[in-house]
C-alpha positions as CSV (number, residue, x, y, z in Angstrom):
1,M,-0.6,29.3,-105.6
2,I,-2.5,27.8,-102.7
3,V,-5.5,26.8,-104.8
4,L,-3.5,24.7,-107.2
5,G,-1.5,23.2,-104.4
6,M,-4.6,22.1,-102.5
7,F,-6.2,20.6,-105.6
8,M,-3.1,18.7,-106.6
9,K,-2.8,17.3,-103.1
10,H,-6.4,16.3,-102.7
11,L,-7.5,15.2,-106.1
12,G,-5.3,13.6,-108.7
13,L,-8.4,13.8,-110.9
14,L,-7.5,17.4,-111.8
15,L,-4.2,16.3,-113.2
16,L,-6.0,14.1,-115.6
17,L,-8.9,16.2,-116.5
18,A,-7.5,19.7,-116.4
19,P,-3.8,19.6,-116.9
20,N,-3.8,23.0,-118.6
21,I,-4.5,24.8,-115.4
22,L,-1.8,23.0,-113.3
23,C,1.5,24.3,-114.3
24,A,4.5,23.7,-112.0
25,S,8.3,23.6,-112.4
26,A,11.0,22.3,-110.1
27,A,14.6,23.3,-110.5
28,V,17.3,21.1,-109.1
29,H,18.5,23.7,-106.7
30,S,15.3,25.4,-105.5
31,H,13.3,25.0,-102.4
32,S,9.5,24.8,-102.4
33,V,7.1,25.1,-99.4
34,D,4.5,23.0,-101.1
35,G,5.2,19.4,-100.2
36,G,2.9,16.7,-101.4
37,E,1.2,16.7,-104.8
38,R,-0.6,13.9,-106.6
39,E,1.1,11.7,-109.2
40,A,-0.6,11.2,-112.5
41,D,-2.0,7.9,-111.3
42,G,-3.5,9.6,-108.2
43,A,-1.0,8.5,-105.5
44,Y,0.5,11.1,-103.3
45,R,4.1,12.0,-104.2
46,P,6.6,11.0,-101.5
47,R,8.6,13.8,-99.9
48,D,11.7,12.6,-101.7
49,H,10.1,12.5,-105.2
50,E,12.6,15.0,-106.5
51,H,15.6,13.7,-104.5
52,Y,16.9,12.1,-107.7
53,G,15.7,13.2,-111.1
54,D,16.7,13.6,-114.7
55,E,19.2,16.2,-113.7
56,G,20.8,14.1,-111.0
57,H,20.9,14.4,-107.2
58,N,18.8,17.2,-105.7
59,V,20.7,18.3,-102.6
60,E,17.8,20.5,-101.4
61,F,15.9,17.5,-100.1
62,D,18.9,16.6,-97.9
63,H,19.0,20.1,-96.5
64,E,15.3,20.3,-95.8
65,A,15.4,16.8,-94.2
66,I,18.0,18.1,-91.7
67,L,16.7,21.6,-91.1
68,G,12.9,20.8,-91.1
69,S,12.2,24.1,-92.8
70,V,12.2,25.4,-96.3
71,K,12.8,28.9,-95.1
72,E,15.8,27.9,-93.0
73,A,17.2,25.9,-96.0
74,E,16.9,29.1,-98.1
75,E,18.7,31.0,-95.3
76,Y,21.6,28.5,-95.2
77,D,21.9,28.9,-99.0
78,K,22.9,32.5,-98.5
79,L,25.5,31.8,-95.7
80,S,29.2,31.5,-96.1
81,P,30.7,28.0,-95.6
82,E,32.0,29.1,-92.2
83,E,28.7,30.4,-91.1
84,A,26.9,27.3,-92.3
85,R,29.3,25.1,-90.4
86,Q,28.9,27.2,-87.2
87,R,25.1,27.0,-87.3
88,L,25.1,23.3,-88.1
89,A,27.4,22.7,-85.1
90,L,24.7,24.2,-82.9
91,L,22.2,21.6,-84.1
92,L,24.4,18.6,-83.5
93,P,23.9,18.3,-79.7
94,K,20.2,18.4,-80.3
95,M,20.5,15.5,-82.7
96,D,22.8,13.6,-80.4
97,L,20.2,12.2,-78.0
98,N,22.7,10.2,-75.9
99,G,25.3,12.9,-75.8
100,D,28.2,10.7,-76.9
101,Q,29.4,13.2,-79.6
102,Y,28.3,10.9,-82.4
103,I,25.1,10.6,-84.4
104,D,24.0,7.1,-84.9
105,R,21.4,5.9,-87.5
106,K,18.5,5.8,-85.0
107,E,19.2,9.3,-83.9
108,L,19.4,10.6,-87.4
109,R,16.3,8.8,-88.4
110,K,14.3,10.2,-85.5
111,W,15.6,13.7,-86.4
112,I,14.6,13.4,-90.1
113,L,11.1,12.1,-89.2
114,N,10.7,15.1,-86.9
115,S,11.8,17.3,-89.8
116,F,9.1,15.9,-91.9
117,I,6.5,16.9,-89.2
118,N,8.0,20.4,-89.1
119,L,7.9,20.8,-92.9
120,S,4.3,19.8,-92.9
121,K,3.5,22.4,-90.3
122,E,5.4,25.1,-92.2
123,E,3.5,24.3,-95.3
124,A,0.2,24.5,-93.4
125,E,1.2,27.8,-91.8
126,E,1.8,29.4,-95.2
127,R,-1.5,28.1,-96.6
128,M,-3.4,29.2,-93.5
129,S,-2.0,32.7,-93.7
130,E,-3.5,33.0,-97.2
131,T,-6.8,31.3,-96.4
132,D,-7.6,32.8,-92.9
133,S,-8.8,36.1,-94.3
134,N,-9.8,37.7,-91.0
135,K,-6.7,36.3,-89.1
136,D,-8.7,34.9,-86.2
137,G,-6.8,31.6,-86.1
138,V,-9.5,29.5,-87.7
139,V,-10.5,28.9,-91.3
140,T,-14.2,28.7,-92.1
141,W,-15.6,26.8,-95.0
142,G,-16.6,30.1,-96.6
143,E,-13.0,31.4,-96.3
144,Y,-11.8,28.3,-98.0
145,L,-14.3,28.6,-100.8
146,Q,-13.4,32.3,-101.3
147,D,-9.7,31.5,-101.4
148,A,-10.0,28.5,-103.6
149,F,-12.9,29.5,-106.0
150,G,-13.5,33.2,-105.3
151,V,-17.1,32.4,-104.1
152,D,-18.8,32.5,-100.7
153,T,-21.1,29.5,-101.2
154,E,-21.0,26.3,-103.2
155,E,-24.1,27.3,-105.1
156,E,-22.2,30.2,-106.7
157,I,-19.8,28.0,-108.6
158,G,-20.8,28.3,-112.3
159,P,-19.3,28.5,-115.8
160,E,-18.0,32.0,-115.1
161,D,-15.8,30.6,-112.3
162,T,-14.3,27.8,-114.4
163,G,-14.2,29.4,-117.8
164,D,-15.8,26.2,-119.3
165,T,-19.3,24.9,-118.8
166,G,-17.9,21.4,-119.2
167,M,-15.8,21.9,-116.1
168,V,-18.7,22.9,-113.8
169,F,-19.5,19.3,-113.0
170,I,-15.9,18.5,-112.3
171,Y,-15.5,21.5,-110.0
172,N,-18.7,20.7,-108.2
173,K,-17.5,17.2,-107.7
174,L,-14.2,18.6,-106.4
175,V,-16.0,20.8,-103.9
176,Q,-17.9,17.8,-102.5
177,E,-14.7,15.8,-102.2
178,E,-13.1,18.8,-100.5
179,K,-16.1,19.1,-98.2
180,A,-15.9,15.5,-97.2
181,M,-12.2,15.9,-96.5
182,W,-13.0,19.0,-94.5
183,R,-15.5,17.2,-92.3
184,A,-13.0,14.4,-91.7
185,A,-10.3,16.9,-90.5
186,D,-12.8,18.8,-88.3
187,A,-12.0,16.9,-85.1
188,N,-14.3,19.0,-82.9
189,G,-17.1,19.1,-85.4
190,D,-17.7,22.9,-85.2
191,G,-17.6,23.4,-88.9
192,N,-14.3,25.4,-88.8
193,L,-10.7,24.3,-88.9
194,D,-8.2,25.5,-86.3
195,F,-4.5,25.2,-87.2
196,A,-4.1,21.6,-86.2
197,E,-7.2,20.6,-88.1
198,F,-6.2,22.7,-91.1
199,E,-2.8,21.0,-91.2
200,T,-4.6,17.7,-91.3
201,F,-6.8,19.0,-94.1
202,T,-3.9,20.3,-96.2
203,N,-1.6,17.3,-95.6
204,P,-4.0,14.3,-95.3
205,E,-1.4,11.8,-96.3
206,E,0.6,12.8,-93.2
207,H,-2.2,11.9,-90.8
208,E,-3.4,8.4,-90.1
209,V,-6.9,9.6,-89.3
210,M,-7.3,10.7,-92.9
211,H,-6.1,7.6,-94.6
212,P,-9.4,5.7,-94.7
213,H,-11.0,8.7,-96.2
214,L,-8.3,8.9,-98.9
215,V,-8.8,5.2,-99.8
216,R,-12.6,5.7,-100.0
217,Q,-12.1,8.8,-102.1
218,T,-10.0,6.9,-104.5
219,L,-12.5,4.0,-104.7
220,R,-15.3,6.6,-105.5
221,E,-13.1,8.0,-108.3
222,K,-11.9,4.7,-109.8
223,D,-13.9,1.7,-108.7
224,A,-16.2,1.5,-111.8
225,N,-18.0,-1.7,-110.8
226,R,-18.3,-0.7,-107.1
227,D,-16.9,-4.0,-105.8
228,G,-14.6,-2.2,-103.3
229,H,-11.4,-3.2,-105.2
230,L,-9.5,-1.8,-108.2
231,D,-8.6,-4.2,-111.0
232,F,-5.9,-3.2,-113.5
233,E,-8.3,-1.5,-115.9
234,E,-9.8,0.6,-113.1
235,Y,-6.3,1.4,-111.7
236,V,-5.1,2.6,-115.1
237,G,-8.4,4.4,-115.9
238,E,-8.5,7.0,-118.7
239,R,-4.7,7.1,-118.8
240,G,-4.7,3.7,-120.5
241,G,-6.2,5.0,-123.7
242,Q,-3.6,7.8,-123.9
243,Q,-0.4,5.7,-123.7
244,D,1.5,3.3,-125.8
245,R,2.0,-0.5,-125.4
246,E,5.3,-0.1,-123.6
247,W,3.7,2.2,-121.0
248,T,0.9,-0.3,-120.5
249,L,3.3,-3.2,-120.0
250,S,5.3,-1.2,-117.5
251,E,2.2,-0.3,-115.5
252,R,1.0,-3.9,-115.6
253,D,4.3,-5.0,-114.2
254,K,4.1,-2.4,-111.4
255,F,0.5,-3.5,-110.6
256,D,1.3,-7.2,-110.6
257,H,4.6,-7.2,-108.7
258,E,4.6,-4.0,-106.6
259,L,1.0,-3.2,-105.7
260,D,-1.0,-6.4,-105.8
261,L,0.7,-8.0,-102.7
262,N,-1.6,-11.0,-102.5
263,R,-1.6,-11.6,-106.3
264,D,-5.4,-11.8,-106.6
265,G,-5.5,-9.5,-109.6
266,R,-7.0,-6.5,-107.8
267,L,-6.1,-3.9,-105.1
268,D,-7.9,-4.2,-101.8
269,E,-8.1,-1.3,-99.2
270,R,-4.8,-2.3,-97.6
271,E,-3.0,-2.4,-100.9
272,L,-4.6,0.8,-102.0
273,K,-3.4,2.6,-98.8
274,R,0.2,1.3,-99.5
275,W,0.0,2.6,-103.0
276,L,-1.6,6.0,-102.3
277,I,0.2,7.1,-99.1
278,P,4.0,7.5,-99.0
279,D,5.8,5.7,-96.2
280,N,7.8,8.4,-94.3
281,D,9.6,5.7,-92.3
282,E,10.9,4.2,-95.5
283,I,11.9,7.6,-96.9
284,A,13.7,8.4,-93.7
285,D,15.6,5.1,-93.7
286,E,16.7,5.8,-97.3
287,E,17.8,9.3,-96.4
288,V,19.8,8.0,-93.4
289,D,21.5,5.5,-95.8
290,H,22.3,8.3,-98.2
291,L,23.7,10.7,-95.6
292,F,25.9,7.9,-94.0
293,A,27.2,6.9,-97.4
294,S,28.1,10.6,-98.0
295,A,29.7,11.4,-94.7
296,D,30.8,8.3,-92.7
297,D,34.4,8.5,-93.8
298,D,35.8,5.9,-91.4
299,H,32.9,3.5,-92.1
300,D,32.2,2.9,-88.4
301,D,28.5,3.3,-88.9
302,L,28.5,6.5,-86.7
303,L,28.7,10.1,-87.8
304,S,31.1,12.1,-85.6
305,Y,30.6,15.8,-85.3
306,D,33.8,16.3,-87.3
307,E,32.5,14.1,-90.2
308,I,29.2,16.0,-90.3
309,L,30.9,19.4,-90.2
310,R,33.5,18.3,-92.8
311,H,30.6,17.4,-95.1
312,H,28.4,20.3,-94.1
313,R,27.3,20.9,-97.7
314,V,25.7,17.5,-97.7
315,F,23.6,18.3,-94.6
316,V,22.8,22.1,-95.0
317,G,24.6,23.5,-98.0
318,S,25.8,27.0,-98.8
319,D,25.4,28.6,-102.1
320,A,28.3,30.9,-101.2
321,D,30.6,27.9,-102.0
322,D,29.4,27.8,-105.5
323,H,29.5,31.6,-106.0
324,R,33.0,31.8,-104.6
325,R,34.2,28.9,-106.8
326,F,32.6,30.6,-109.9
327,D,34.3,33.9,-109.1
328,D,37.6,32.2,-108.7
329,E,37.3,30.5,-112.0
330,L,36.5,33.8,-113.7
């Protein structure tokens, strides 16, 4: 569902205005190539947004953070425990940058951050394979429109494409926002996107060059009085009229104590960026803490190869363990 994935990444507005067309589910033990989406408030979801949920700890995030690939994580799920350990053992020397047979926190953090880069590329590769219809290695604006809307030009978007005349304005606005994003990602200005540019377009929150555009886009969407800031009412927007008092108080507390760093009652561009764009460094640090807490048996603040392999299910997993345990119980 490339179309929905693109829209959910680029415009949280669709989540608010057209929730009926955006249906997604996430099981605790399922991998997904689509990474970032938008939260209901418009911020990009962090990579670890499903790491802990209502159903508990989602181990798949750990596996993807180590393997840097959804496809490889799915492959590991099918391996026996012995095979999973053997393949994990081959990765350890690559993680061990100083070759001392231990993985320290800095080495693991660097590995995880690189995994995030690889996951972003994998996601872009899948999307590009669907969008680049003539397989020439570049995506044209026409190819994107055809894939996303089923039209060749912007002028062709009409009620028949949305199913609702009231949605035409929304979709035209979406197209213009997408076009602005496209131009920002088009580094060489040729009007087309090669793979690197397309990855930037599909994962703007992962690329510093796109961050000012994301902030400006949010201000265009939410800054009603056009003062270049968001006060609480603008931050809440239409959501405020749809929620109860408890929700409003919770959002107010978040706005005042988490987002409004200088306590001036509004969000400036720096605060908007911090709210909108997940901090992969912070996510990697938290994942390092989690993996060390799970596998550092002797509490020496180092992970030996043996400790990692002993806890291979934490790092890469193997559904065969679950299947075998289930069969034994039967």
